[in-house]
N, C-alpha and C positions, 0 to 999 in steps of 0.2 A: 236321712240317708244322703250321702254326698253324691252329687251329680257326676256321672262318668264323663270324663273329658273325651270329646270325639277325636278320632284320628284323622277323619276326612270330613270336610264340610262341603256340601254341594249347594251352590247358590242359583236358585231357579228350578222350578218344578215342571218344566215342559218335557217333551219327548227325550231330549238328550240328558236332562237332569235326572229324570226318573230312572232311565237306563243306567246312568253313571252311578247313582246312589245304590241301586240294587246290586250292581256288579261289584262295587267296592265292598258292600256288606257281605255278599256271597263269598268274597275272597278273604273274609275274616276281619275286616276293619270295622271299627265303631264309626257309624255314619250319622251325621246330622244334616238334614235337608232344610234349607231356609227358603221359604216362598213368600213373596210380598202380598199375594192375593189371598182371599179367604179360603181358597181351595186350589190345589195344584191341577195342572193338566187342562186348563180351560181351552187352550188353542187346539189340543188334541180333539176335544169334543166338537169343534166346529170344522175341523179339517175334512177335506173331501166332501164338501157340502153336507157335513154331518154324518158321513159314512166312514171317514178315515181311510184314505188310500195309503196303506202301510208301506208298500214297496212295489217293485216291478220285477218281472221275471226275465227282463232283458239280460243278455250275457254281460260279463264284466266290462269289456271295452266299450260296448254300446252304452252301457249305464254311465260310465265315466265321461263319454263324449257329450252327454246331456248337461254337463257342468262347464262346458267350454274349456278355455285354456287352464283354468285352475283345477280342473277335474283330476289332474295327475296327482294332486295332493292326497286324493282318496285311495290310492293304490294300497297303502299300508293299512288304514282302517278296514277297508273292504277285504283285504287278505285275511284278516282275523275274524271278521264278523260281517257277512254279506247277506243277501236276500234269502238263500236257503237256510242259513242259521237263524235269521230273524223269524222266518215262517215256522221253523221247528221250535223256536223259543216260545212263540205265542201258542202253538198247538200244545206244547207241554204244560202251559198254564191253563189249558182248557178252552182256548179261543179258536174255534174253527175258522178257516179262511177260505176264500174263493178267488180264483183268477178270472178276470173279465177282459173285455176288449182292450187291446193295446198292452196286454200283459200286466195290467194293474191288479194289485192284490188288495182285497178288502176283507174285513170280518164278515163271516157268513151271515150274521144277524143283520148286517147293514147299519149297525148302530155304533157310532164312534165312542160313546160313553162306555161301551163294553170293553174297549181297549184300555181305557183308564182304570176301569174297575179291576181287571185282572192284574194290572201293573201295581196298583195300590195294595192288593192282597199279597202280591209277591214281595213288595217292600216290607210289609208288616211281618210276613213270615221270616224275612231275613234280618229283622230287628232294626230297620232304619227308623230313626226318630224324625218326625216332620213337624216343623214349626211354621204355621201359616200366619198371615198378616205381619210378617217380619221382613221388612225391606232392609237390604244391606247398604250401609253408608260408605264403608271403606273396607278394602282388603289390605291388611297390614303386612309389611315386609321390612326386614332389616338386613343390610349388607347383601342384598340380592337374594334373600331367602324369605319365603313366606313365614309369617309367625301367627297369624290369626285373622279373624273377621270381626268387624264392628257393626252392630245394629243398634241404633239409638245409643243409650248409655251403657249397653252391655257389650263386652268383648268376649269372643269365643276363641281361645287359643286352639291351634290345630297343627298337625304335621303337614297336611296338604289340603288344598281347596280346589274345587272344580267350578269354573265359571260357565254357567249354562243359562244365561238370562234371555236368550233369544235375540232377535233383531229389533226392528222398530215397526214391523207390520202388525196390524190388528192390535193397537195399543190397549184397547179395552180388555184384552185377555191378560195383560200384564207385561207384554213384550214392548216396552216403550223406550228402549234404548239405554236402560240403566247400565248394562254391561259395558257399553262403549266408554262411559265415564269412568267406571271402575278400572277398566283395562288401561285407559290413557293415563290415569293417575299413577299407574305402575310403570309407565314408560312405553307402553305399546303404541305402535303407529296404527292409525285407522285409514283404510281405503274408504272414501266418503260414502256413507250409506245413502241409498236412494231406493224408491219403490221398484219392485220387480214382480213379474207375473201380475200385471196391473192393467185394468181397462184403459182405453185411450179416448181422448176427447177429439171430436172432429168439427170442422167448420160448418157453419150454417145449420139448417134444420132438416137436412135430408135423413140423417140417422134417426132423429126424433120422430119423423113421420112413419118410421117402420119399427118403432120401439116395441120390444118383446118378440120380434120375429127371429126365429132360430133357423139358420141355414146349415144343414149337416155337412154338405160337401161343397166347399168353395175354394178356389185358388186365389191366393193373394200374393201380389208382387209388391215388394217394399222399395220405394224410391227415396233416396236421401240426396238432397241437392241435385235432383234430376238423374242420378245414377242408380242403377239397380243394386240394392244392398241385400237382397234375399228373396227367396221364393218359398212359399209355404202352402200347405193344403190342410183343410180340416173344417172344424165347426166354428161358426161365427154367430154372435148374437148382437142384434142392434139394440142400443139403449137410447134413452131420451137425450143423452149428452154425447153419444158416440158409439163405439163398438167394444165388445168383449168376446168371451168364448175362448176355447183352447187355442185356436190358431192365432188369435190376437195376443193372448197371454204369452205364448211362446216367443213372439218377436218383440214383446213390449220393452225389455231392457235395452235393446238396440235402439228403439225409438226414444225411450226416456233419455238416453245419453245424447242422442242427436238433437232432440228438442232443447236440452239443457245447454248444448253447445251453439244454439241459435241457428241450427240448420233447418231447411225446409223438408218436411216429410209428407209423402203422398202414398196412399194405398191404392193399388189397382186391383179391383175385384173381378175375377173371372167367374161369372155366374153359371157358366156351362163348361166346366173343365173337362168333361168327358167327350166333348165335341170340338174338333179343331175348326178353324174358320170355314174351310170348304164344306165339312159335314154340317155345320150349323147353318150355312147358307142354303144347303140342299133341304134341310129340315124346314127352314122358313118358306122356301119356295113351295114345298109340298103342302104345308099347312095353309098357305095363302091361296093356293089353287083349289084345294079341297073345300075350303070354307070361304070362298071368294065374296059371298054376299054378307058375311058377318062383320060387325064392327071390330076395329083393332083391339079395343079393350077386352072383348070376349076371347079373341084368339090368344092374346097375351096371357090369359089365365091358364092356358095350357103350357106356358113356358115359365111363368113366374108365380110366386106366392101372391095372394090377393093384395097384401100390403105394399108390394113392390110395383104394381101396375101404375098407380098414379105417379110415382117417382120416375118410372121409366118414361112415361108420356111427358112429364115436365122436363126431364133432362134432354130428351130427343126432339121435343117440339112437335111431335106427331099428333094428329087429331084423334080425339077419343072415339068419335063415332064413324071415322072414315072406314068404309068397307075395304077389307084387305086386298080385294081384287083390284082396287084402284091405287094401291101403293106402288110408287115408282121404284125403279132399281136403286137409285141413289138413296131413297128413304129406307129401303131394305138394308143396304150397306150400313147406314147410320145406326139402325137398330141392332144389327149384328155386332157392330163395333162396340156399342154400349153394353151389350150382354157379355162381351169378352173383356171389356175394359172400363168398368164402372169406377170412377175416380172419387176418392174421399181424401181431403186434405186433413192431416192431423195437426191440431193446434196445441195439444197438451196431453196430460195424463192425470189419472186420479191419484189420490194421496195414499199415505201409509195405511190409513184405516180401511182401504179396499185392496191393498196389495197382499197377495198370498205370502210372499216372502220379501226379505230385504236383500238387495244387492249391496256389496261392500261389507265392511266390518273389519275385524282385527286382521292385520296383514299376515298372510300365511307364512311368510318368510321368517316370522318371529315365533312360530310354533313347530315343534318337532313332530312330524307325521307318524313317527314310530311309536310315540307315547302320548301325544297331545299335550306334552308339557311345554310351558313357556320357555323360550330361550332367554328371557330377560329376568324372570323371577323363579328361582328353584322352588318346587313344591306347588306351583300354580299350574293348573291344567285348564284348557279351554276346549269347548265342544259345542256343536250345534250351529244354529243360525247366527250366532254372535260372530262367527268366522266369515271371512270373505269367500264364501262358497254359496252359489245359488244355481239350482238346476231347473229343468223344465217341469211342467206339470206331468203327473203320471206316477207319483209315489217316490220320485227320486230324492226329493228334499227330506222327507221323513226318514228314509233309509240312511241318508248321510248323518242325520241327527242321532239316530239310534246307534250307528256304527262308531261315530266319533265319541259318543257318550259311553259306549261299551268299552272302548279302548282306554279312555280317560279314567274310567272307574277302576278298571283292573290295574292300570299302572299307578294310579294314586294310592292304591292299597298295597303297592309294593310287589305286585305279581309280575314276573318276567314273562312277557308274551312271545318273545323269540322272533 
């Protein structure tokens, strides 16, 4: 029996690719999905710490704001397929979802593989053919028009191809930057890829002394070359090499770009953000008077996590066993200042293998946001993390992948989305 020629080929089986393939097939196109790994959707299965943060219920403008200046590109994809449509899509596939703190939406089961399972069933129902362990070497074009896709010695002619190979983060899942090479070979310009939503490396051994400590509510001021560059609040985790956690990941791209430019970066941690200087001083006075015969290390346990007490004493130079009733006013001011302004110098950042997403990618000016079609090669569509789009943590990036994939799939199949 002669093999049917696919009308649409999808390159890469991540979130954007699976959505694009299914939508193109649902629109009536013959679809072939080429995935270089042994199975598709590996990054989906590890996203959201294995729970898969599908999207966020933030309103449209707030959602777009989480992508910075490039967020405006998403107006068109989100106009057609946004969080309410994505939630309805998964519920129709039989995947119940729940909304948690911060508007984050997860599968009710708490298991990311359940997301992949229902999507694979949906693709099978729509007749999508999937070839795994099939890396793509070239996307073929002639006279500015796509003609096919080459993998090894085999060429697959097609009317349209959708490039959804992901970025360069978590390369073990398959997103090792292949799409950048394929897009560049077709004349696309790249905004230099670099790690984003990535942990930061700090100077010295202070962070390492508190490794594993999780602070749920901490204020962080970001200084770049001595000037305030941002103010953040949230959860922070100390690592043996530095700091991580949502508040750090949110600011990380700004830090990455500053470090790459040779600038000095300092984090100022406010360990008592609920108390201003005056209220914190009153709290210290009260504690010191009430527990005047107790050593400082004991009283500090009422103010700080156990792991932080030795660091505080080291940084302030205060005596471990000194009774708090003997603490001088100047020493109290020193302690108060440290609690409100604990400094950590940032010396670097972790690599792509620990970055949740990749910043940079295919220049958005070369992609039509109304269709996701390349402005350089007719019949070529691009979607997902391959593009120069990166949002904060909280479900924003996966929604962008699903939305751009949805639009690319529909348009590649010839559907007018209006």
